C-alpha positions in Angstrom: 67.8 127.3 145.7 65.1 125.3 143.9 65.5 122.4 146.3 65.0 124.7 149.3 61.8 126.2 147.8 60.5 122.7 147.1 61.3 121.6 150.7 59.6 124.8 152.0 56.5 124.0 150.0 56.4 120.5 151.3 56.7 121.8 154.9 53.9 124.3 154.3 51.7 121.6 152.8 52.3 119.4 155.8 51.6 122.3 158.2 48.3 123.0 156.4 47.3 119.3 156.6 48.1 119.2 160.4 46.0 122.4 160.9 43.1 120.8 159.0 43.4 117.6 160.9 43.4 119.5 164.2 40.3 121.4 163.2 38.5 118.2 162.3 39.5 116.6 165.6 38.2 119.6 167.5 34.9 119.6 165.6 34.4 115.9 166.4 35.1 116.5 170.0 32.6 119.4 170.1 30.0 117.2 168.4 29.7 119.2 165.2 29.2 116.0 163.2 26.5 114.5 165.4 23.4 115.7 163.6 24.4 115.3 159.9 21.7 114.1 157.5 22.0 110.4 156.8 23.8 109.6 160.0 23.8 105.9 160.7 22.8 105.0 157.1 25.0 103.5 154.4 26.6 105.8 151.9 25.2 105.8 148.4 28.3 105.2 146.3 26.5 104.3 143.1 27.0 107.6 141.5 30.3 108.9 140.3 30.5 112.6 141.0 33.4 112.9 138.6 31.8 110.8 135.8 30.4 112.2 132.6 26.6 112.6 133.1 26.0 111.7 129.5 27.4 108.2 130.2 25.6 107.7 133.6 22.7 105.7 132.2 25.1 103.4 130.2 27.3 102.8 133.3 24.2 102.0 135.3 22.9 99.5 132.8 26.3 97.8 132.6 26.6 97.6 136.4 23.0 96.3 136.8 23.7 93.6 134.2 26.7 92.4 136.2 29.3 93.8 133.7 32.5 95.4 134.8 35.6 96.8 133.1 37.9 94.2 131.4 40.9 95.0 133.6 38.8 94.5 136.8 37.5 91.1 135.4 41.1 90.1 134.7 42.2 91.1 138.2 39.5 88.9 139.6 40.6 86.0 137.4 44.2 86.5 138.4 43.2 86.5 142.1 41.3 83.2 141.6 44.3 81.6 139.8 46.7 82.6 142.6 44.4 81.2 145.3 43.9 78.0 143.4 47.6 77.5 142.8 48.4 78.2 146.4 45.7 75.9 147.6 47.0 73.0 145.5 50.6 73.5 146.7 49.4 73.8 150.3 47.6 70.5 149.9 50.7 68.8 148.4 52.8 70.2 151.3 50.4 68.8 153.9 50.4 65.4 152.2 54.2 65.5 152.2 54.4 66.3 155.9 51.9 63.5 156.8 53.2 60.7 154.6 56.9 61.5 154.5 58.0 58.6 156.7 55.6 56.0 155.3 55.4 56.6 151.5 58.6 56.7 149.3 56.7 58.3 146.4 55.9 61.4 148.5 59.1 63.3 147.5 58.4 62.7 143.8 54.8 63.9 144.2 56.1 67.0 146.0 58.6 67.7 143.2 55.9 67.4 140.6 53.6 69.7 142.6 56.4 72.2 142.8 56.9 72.0 139.0 53.2 72.5 138.3 53.2 75.5 140.7 56.2 77.0 139.0 54.4 76.7 135.6 51.3 78.3 137.1 53.3 81.2 138.5 54.9 81.8 135.1 51.4 81.9 133.5 50.0 84.1 136.3 53.0 86.5 135.9 52.3 86.8 132.2 48.7 87.6 133.0 49.8 90.2 135.6 52.0 91.7 132.9 49.0 91.9 130.5 46.9 93.3 133.3 49.4 96.0 134.1 49.2 97.2 130.5 45.4 97.6 130.8 45.0 99.4 134.1 44.2 103.1 133.8 46.7 104.2 136.5 49.9 103.1 138.2 48.4 102.5 141.6 46.3 99.7 140.2 49.3 97.8 138.9 50.3 94.5 140.5 53.7 93.0 141.2 54.7 89.7 139.8 54.7 86.6 142.0 58.1 85.4 143.2 58.2 81.6 143.1 60.6 81.3 146.0 58.6 83.6 148.3 55.3 81.8 147.4 56.8 78.4 148.3 58.3 79.8 151.4 54.9 81.1 152.6 53.5 77.7 152.3 56.4 75.6 153.6 57.6 78.0 156.2 61.2 77.6 155.1 
C-alpha cells in the first residue's frame, strides 16, 4: 500500500513538472520572455541569495583576494595532477610507438613510465579520498581513478 502511494506521488510530481514545462514552452512561443530587464546582459552571480547576509562582506573580501574554499583548491590540485600524469604517460606512449622498431630500450622505458603512472594514480586516489571527506555534499564527491582504464584511454587497448 505504501509503495503504491509513493509511486502515485512520483507520478503526480512528474505530471506537475510536465505541466510546468508546457507552460514555459508556451510562454516562450508567445514571446512573454522577450522584454525582461537585463535581456542580453550577463547574469550577476556574485551574490548568494541563500547566503547569510552577515557573512557577505567576508565572502566578498576572500573572493576578491583570490581565496577559495579548501576543498575547491584541493579539487583544482587533483585535476592538475591527473592531467600532468596523463600527459607524461601519453608522451611515453608516443615515444614507444615511434621508436619501437629502432630502440631496444623503449620497452623498458615504457615499463618504467607505467610504474611511475601507477604510483601517481595511487597518490591521486589518496587525495581523492581526502577530498571526498571534505566536500559539503555527496554530489561533489569524485570517483577514484582506475589504472587499467586510464592506460586504456591512452593506448587504445
